[in-house]
FIMI-903523 format. One record per residue (C-alpha): y, x, z. Coordinates in steps of 0.05 Angstrom, whole numbers, plus 5000, padded with zeros to 4 digits. Last residue first. Example, Ala and Ser with C-alpha at 12.3 -4.5 7.8 and 13.67 -1.06 7.14 Angstrom:
2
497952735143/491052465156/
END
This chain:
288
450826659444/453626459377/460226099387/464426629351/461726419281/459325679286/465725289283/469725649233/464025849187/461125149193/467724839166/468725329114/461325189089/462524489092/468824489049/475824319073/478723809030/481724098962/489424028956/494923508948/492423179013/492622448980/489622708915/484223088952/482522498994/481722028931/477622508893/471222138906/464422268937/459021808954/452822068991/453721729060/450021089044/444821429002/438621049030/436121649063/442621709099/442220979123/435021119149/437721749184/443321369219/438720829239/435121319289/442221499316/444020759325/437220579355/438221129408/445520869423/442820179437/436920419478/441320829524/440521579517/437021899577/433622499547/427122099540/430921569503/433222079451/426022369448/423221689437/428021589378/425922229344/418622059353/419721379326/423621649263/418022109247/419722879248/422323319192/423124069208/429024469180/427825179195/433725599221/433726329210/439326689246/444227129205/449826659231/453026489163/446426499123/442526099174/448125589181/448325489106/440625399104/440624929164/446324519130/442724489064/436224259099/440523739134/442923439069/449123699034/454523328995/460623628962/467923388945/470323219016/471122499031/476021929033/471921339000/476720908962/481520529005/480919839028/487619449025/493919839001/495020589006/502120798974/505420939042/509321569060/509121609136/502921199150/498621419091/500722139101/498922119174/492321799158/490622329104/492522899153/487822599206/482322549153/483223249134/483123499207/476923099223/473223469171/468623089120/461323159107/459522799047/452122699063/445922759025/439522479051/435322479113/428222499138/428222499216/430523089257/428223759278/432724349268/428724939290/430925639303/430825539378/437525869395/441525709334/437625029327/440624819399/444324259372/444624279295/445223499296/451623559343/454624109295/453123649236/457023079268/463123499267/463323419192/465222699205/462422209153/467822049103/473421579125/474620899090/481520839112/483020079115/490519979099/493419309119/498718799102/498318229153/495417559135/489717649184/484117429141/483718099104/484018469168/478418039198/474118169138/475318929147/473318849217/466218569195/465719139147/467119639200/462019309247/456419359195/457920079182/457420219255/450419949258/447820419205/442520039162/448419759120/447919069090/454518809124/457719419090/462420009110/459320629076/465721049076/468020869147/473520469175/479620759211/484620189211/492220179186/495919519203/502619399165/509219059174/507918959252/510618289279/508218389350/503717769344/500518099283/499018739323/496318369380/491717959334/489118629304/488118949369/484018349396/480018299332/478419079336/475918989409/471918369393/468718709334/466919309374/463718859431/460018419380/456519019350/458019709379/462720049421/466720689405/472620269377/476020419315/483020769312/487720229301/493920529272/500020079280/506219989234/512919689249/512119669323/517619369368/512619269426/505819499407/503819809476/506619189509/502518689468/496719169474/497019099549/497118369543/491118339501/486718729550/479618939530/482519379473/486419729526/493619999522/497920409570/504320639539/506821299517/513121399473/513222079441/518722569461/515023199465/513923139538/510322499526/505522859476/503823369534/502722789581/497522529536/491222499579/495522189639/496321579599/489121349607/487420729564/491820969507/497220639461/501721169438/508621099403/511821489349/519321389321/522021769381/518122389358/521722439291/517522379229/513122849188/510923439229/510022969288/505722529245/500423089236/500523179314/499422409323/493822409273/490222989308/490622619374/487922009343/482222369313/479722719374/481522199425/487322179468/491321779414/486321189416/491620749387/497420999346/503720619345/509320759289/516420489307/
END
């Protein structure tokens, strides 16, 4: 059986949908905190069990008879994230799984400026020490994050953020399909090459594309890191999260999201979704 954690989230649900096109539903199991959020998948014949990264016993039940487990990375940061991942890895090992798949990120490194990248690198160390065969999917930076960064720029005409750098924006849908292929067909061992789209754009490029596609001029305005962080705090974001977003731009300037590789295209057997396609699909029709 193939177990997918975090299956009620955006990436996890997309992976399940892709797997359902490749393997029988009764070979797929879900580990989710709130089982009511995946009743539709249960109705399709998928096994659903409650599983929580803070509860090893619940994971033992959710991972029962698993041959493979996909651990979708925790939304927590630092020690909490690593604890969650370690608990899931240990539960998978105790369940006797043949392979653990993990959703890492393209710039995973203990030296990264971006806190989640440090957490991913630490988790990869735990995977390597586990003795279980694993695949760490080094996913590209989510294209959906560009929509968040655009924010209300379509209305205000201003995209204000700290200085940034080029990013290999990659669609959730492509990464989910890649994970499903890796799980159902195999062939990926250990830490993968970066799984990214083939082009990079900085926020000035994103603003220009959004302007062209919507017919609304968006100016890219660079603001100091401290000013940006203070604005996040003023809007009620917790300090840990405000620090993370501020560090995101520092990492971007350092080129941590700029690598591209043909690995994703080879795995998919086609070109990944390009950023222009992604923006067109998500901006047109949402203009007020």
